C-alpha positions in Angstrom: 0.0 0.0 0.0 1.1 3.6 -0.8 0.0 6.6 1.2 0.3 10.1 -0.2 -0.5 13.6 1.3 0.0 17.2 0.4 -0.3 20.5 2.4 -0.4 24.1 1.1 2.1 26.8 1.8 0.9 30.2 2.9 1.4 33.9 2.4 1.5 35.8 5.7 -0.3 39.2 5.2 -0.7 40.7 8.6 0.0 40.0 12.3 3.1 37.9 11.7 5.1 37.5 14.9 2.2 38.0 17.2 1.8 34.2 17.2 5.2 33.7 18.7 5.8 33.1 22.4 6.2 35.0 24.7 4.3 37.8 23.0 1.2 35.6 22.3 1.3 34.3 25.9 1.3 37.8 27.3 -0.9 39.7 24.9 -2.5 37.2 22.5 -2.0 37.3 18.8 -3.9 37.8 15.6 -2.9 36.6 12.1 -4.3 37.0 8.6 -2.9 34.6 6.0 -3.9 32.7 2.9 -2.7 29.5 1.3 -1.5 29.3 -2.3 -1.0 26.6 -4.9 2.5 25.7 -3.7 2.7 22.5 -1.6 4.6 20.1 0.5 4.2 16.5 -0.5 4.8 13.2 1.3 4.6 9.5 0.2 4.8 6.6 2.6 5.4 3.1 1.1 5.2 0.0 3.2 8.3 -2.2 2.9 9.3 -5.6 4.4 12.9 -4.9 5.1 12.7 -4.0 8.8 14.1 -0.6 8.0 12.8 3.0 8.1 14.1 4.9 5.1 13.7 8.7 4.8 14.3 10.8 1.7 13.8 14.5 1.0 14.1 14.5 -2.8 14.3 18.3 -3.0 17.2 18.4 -0.6 18.9 15.3 -2.1 19.2 13.7 1.3 18.4 10.1 2.2 19.0 8.1 5.4 17.9 4.7 6.7 17.6 3.2 10.2 16.8 -0.2 11.6 13.1 -0.4 12.5 12.6 0.9 16.0 10.2 3.0 18.1 12.5 5.9 18.4 14.6 7.2 15.5 17.6 9.3 16.5 17.2 13.1 16.2 20.6 14.0 15.0 20.2 16.9 12.6 19.4 14.8 9.4 15.7 14.9 8.3 14.6 15.6 11.9 11.2 16.8 10.8 10.5 13.3 9.4 11.8 11.6 12.5 10.0 13.9 14.9 6.6 12.9 13.3 7.5 9.2 13.3 8.6 9.2 17.0 5.7 11.2 18.2 3.0 9.2 16.4 4.4 5.9 17.6 4.6 7.2 21.2 1.3 9.0 21.5 -0.8 6.4 19.8 0.9 3.3 21.0 1.5 2.1 17.4 3.8 -0.8 16.6 6.0 0.8 13.9 6.1 -0.8 10.5 9.0 -0.8 8.1 8.5 1.9 5.5 10.0 4.4 3.0 9.0 8.0 3.6 9.7 10.4 0.7 9.0 14.2 0.7 9.5 17.3 -1.3 8.4 20.9 -1.3 7.6 23.4 -3.9 9.5 26.1 -1.9 12.8 25.7 -0.1 13.3 26.0 3.7 13.7 29.6 4.8 11.5 30.9 2.0 9.1 32.6 4.4 6.1 30.5 3.2 6.1 28.3 6.3 7.7 25.4 4.4 9.1 23.6 7.4 5.9 23.6 9.4 3.9 22.7 6.3 6.1 19.7 5.8 5.5 18.5 9.4 1.7 18.8 8.8 2.0 17.0 5.5 4.0 14.1 7.0 1.7 13.9 9.9 -1.4 13.8 7.6 0.2 10.8 5.8 0.5 9.0 9.1 -3.1 9.9 9.9 -4.2 8.2 6.7 -1.9 5.3 7.1 -3.0 4.4 10.6 -6.5 5.9 10.5 -5.8 8.1 13.4 -8.7 10.1 14.9 -7.4 13.6 14.2 -9.1 16.6 12.7 -7.6 19.8 11.5 -7.1 21.4 14.9 -5.6 18.2 16.3 -3.2 17.9 13.4 -2.1 21.5 13.7 -1.7 21.3 17.4 0.4 18.1 17.3 2.5 19.5 14.4 3.3 22.5 16.5 4.3 20.4 19.5 6.5 18.2 17.4 8.3 21.2 15.8 8.5 23.6 18.8 8.7 21.3 21.8 10.1 17.9 20.7 12.6 19.3 18.2 13.0 22.7 19.9 12.8 24.7 16.7 12.0 28.4 17.0 8.9 29.8 15.5 5.2 30.6 15.9 1.9 28.7 15.4 0.3 30.2 12.3 2.0 27.9 9.7 0.7 24.7 11.2 -2.9 25.9 11.3 -2.7 27.5 7.8 -1.4 24.2 6.3 -4.1 22.2 8.1 -7.1 24.4 7.3 -6.1 26.1 4.0 -7.8 29.1 2.4 -8.1 32.6 3.8 -8.0 32.6 7.6 -8.2 35.1 10.4 -6.5 33.3 13.4 -6.7 34.2 17.1 -3.9 33.0 19.4 -5.1 33.2 22.9 -3.0 33.8 26.0 -4.0 30.3 27.4 -2.4 28.7 24.3 -5.6 27.9 22.5 -6.0 28.8 18.8 -9.2 29.8 17.0 -9.2 29.6 13.2 -11.9 31.8 11.5 -12.2 30.9 7.8 -13.0 33.9 5.7 -15.6 33.8 2.9 -13.8 36.1 0.4 -15.9 36.8 -2.7 -14.5 35.5 -5.9 -14.0 38.9 -7.5 -12.0 40.0 -4.5 -9.7 36.9 -4.7 -9.2 37.6 -8.5 -8.4 41.3 -7.8 -6.0 40.4 -5.1 -4.2 37.8 -7.3 -4.0 40.4 -10.1 -2.6 43.0 -7.7 0.2 40.9 -6.1 3.6 40.2 -7.5 5.4 37.4 -5.6 9.1 37.6 -5.8 11.6 35.1 -4.5 14.9 36.7 -3.5 16.8 33.5 -4.0 18.2 33.8 -0.5 16.9 31.4 2.1 17.4 32.4 5.7 17.2 30.8 9.0 14.3 32.4 10.9 15.6 31.2 14.2 18.0 34.1 14.9 15.3 36.7 13.9 12.7 35.0 16.1 15.0 34.7 19.0 15.7 38.5 18.8 12.0 39.2 18.7 11.5 37.0 21.8 14.3 38.7 23.6 12.9 42.1 22.8 9.5 41.1 24.2 10.9 39.4 27.3 13.2 42.3 28.1 10.3 44.8 27.8 11.7 46.6 24.8 9.1 49.3 24.5 9.6 50.2 20.8 9.5 46.5 19.8 6.4 45.7 21.9 4.5 48.7 20.6 5.4 47.8 17.0 4.1 44.3 17.6 0.9 45.7 19.1 0.4 47.6 15.8 1.3 44.5 13.7 -1.4 42.6 15.6 -4.0 45.3 15.1 -3.1 45.4 11.3 -4.4 41.8 11.0 -7.9 43.0 12.3 -7.8 46.1 10.0 -6.7 44.1 7.0 -9.5 41.5 7.5 -12.0 44.3 7.1 -10.5 45.9 4.0 -10.1 42.4 2.4 -13.7 41.5 2.9 -14.7 44.9 1.4 -12.4 44.4 -1.6 -10.5 47.6 -0.8 -7.1 47.0 -2.4 -5.8 50.4 -1.7 -6.5 49.9 2.0 -5.0 46.4 1.8 -1.8 47.9 0.3 -1.6 50.7 2.8 -1.9 48.2 5.8 0.6 45.8 4.2 3.2 48.6 3.8 2.7 49.9 7.4 3.0 46.4 8.7 6.3 46.0 7.0 7.6 49.3 8.5 6.5 48.0 12.0 8.0 44.6 11.4 11.4 46.0 10.7 11.4 47.4 14.2 11.2 43.9 15.7 14.7 42.6 14.9 17.8 44.0 13.2 18.1 41.2 10.6 14.6 41.5 9.2 15.8 44.0 6.5 19.1 44.1 4.7 20.6 45.9 1.7 19.7 43.2 -0.8 16.0 43.3 0.3 16.0 47.1 0.3 17.3 47.1 -3.3 14.5 44.9 -4.4 12.0 47.2 -2.7 13.5 50.2 -4.4 13.4 48.6 -7.9 9.8 47.4 -7.4 8.6 50.8 -6.1 10.3 52.7 -9.0 8.3 50.4 -11.4 5.0 51.1 -9.7 4.6 48.9 -6.7 2.4 50.5 -4.0 3.6 48.5 -1.0 5.6 45.4 -0.1 6.3 43.1 2.8 8.6 40.1 3.3 6.6 37.0 4.0 7.6 35.1 7.1 10.3 36.2 9.6 12.2 38.4 7.2 15.8 38.5 6.1 15.2 36.8 2.7 12.8 34.4 1.1 9.6 35.7 -0.6 8.5 39.3 -0.9 4.8 40.2 -1.5 4.4 43.4 -3.6 1.1 45.1 -4.1 0.5 47.1 -7.4 -2.2 48.3 -9.7 -3.1 45.3 -12.0 -2.5 47.6 -15.0 1.1 48.1 -13.9 1.7 44.6 -12.7 3.7 43.6 -15.8 5.9 46.7 -15.4 6.8 45.6 -11.9 7.5 42.0 -13.0 9.7 43.3 -15.9 11.7 45.3 -13.4 12.1 42.5 -10.9 13.1 40.1 -13.7 16.4 42.0 -14.0 17.2 41.2 -10.4 19.0 38.0 -9.2 15.8 36.4 -7.9 12.7 35.4 -9.7 9.0 36.2 -9.9 6.8 33.3 -9.0 3.3 32.8 -10.4 0.6 31.6 -7.9 -3.1 31.3 -7.2 -4.8 31.2 -3.9 -5.9 27.7 -2.9 -8.8 26.4 -1.0 -8.7 23.5 1.5 -5.9 22.4 3.7 -3.9 19.2 4.0 -5.3 16.0 2.7 -4.2 12.4 2.1 -5.1 9.3 0.2 -4.2 5.7 -0.2 -3.2 3.7 -3.2 -3.7 -0.1 -3.0 -1.4 -2.3 -5.0 
């Protein structure tokens, strides 16, 4: 039997960082994001060789271990191992020999939540394989625990919930640790207008979000007034952007996106850099209204808003830069899996 799964990557529009502890624990967080038609993929094949083989084809990394209940977390494909170990432990499963293969449409450090999306994707494959009683909330919550607690990787909570639920979502991160996902019913013409107004540019530079997130956490813990006030404004921007999105107000959307980027740069010194600033300058000179780095910052993907009539001019200008413009559409539905019987 073969089990497959996929989970969508997301664009973070507003509120990013307010889902990261300790800020979310102290003040609560709000996020507005939407998934796009770029995905993480997983295939699990049952084998009879008493081995667990792991492969990330996009990374060109493969590793195999004798079948056991606890694979060593040693820095090689730890996301895969983290899911395997936690599912076996939590659900009392007798592990079976298998081959787990994955790949992602976006590299790690891209700012689209690729690492967390991959954890959700692998977990969904296990849910299908073992018929585990888990809904979207349970999958997202367990994926968060695997990544943040078991593997001690820095980050927030939005990526796991975006991958599990899919679509446009307004998320609330409560001080008690609970999460409420509010799916938004965005009219089709608004989705079309937003797609026509966005230029998605990949800088070509992946970055580790850990250092940026750790500086954000330090600023919050130490009571850095400027950083905390900036995060308060970032959180409020998610509420404001939800309203203008549902109204179809693209000028308002662009204005809030741009202000959120200015506030975000106050959260950590590495969020902006000369390479990113040059890309912004080129895009603005060509007609972009606003821009924001998706994710923690420092590299990865940049979201630019422009008038649809000038979109091609912005694209032409960015195509002269070292990175590349990436076409996309917004996607509906979150992670899903299926079985193929031999």
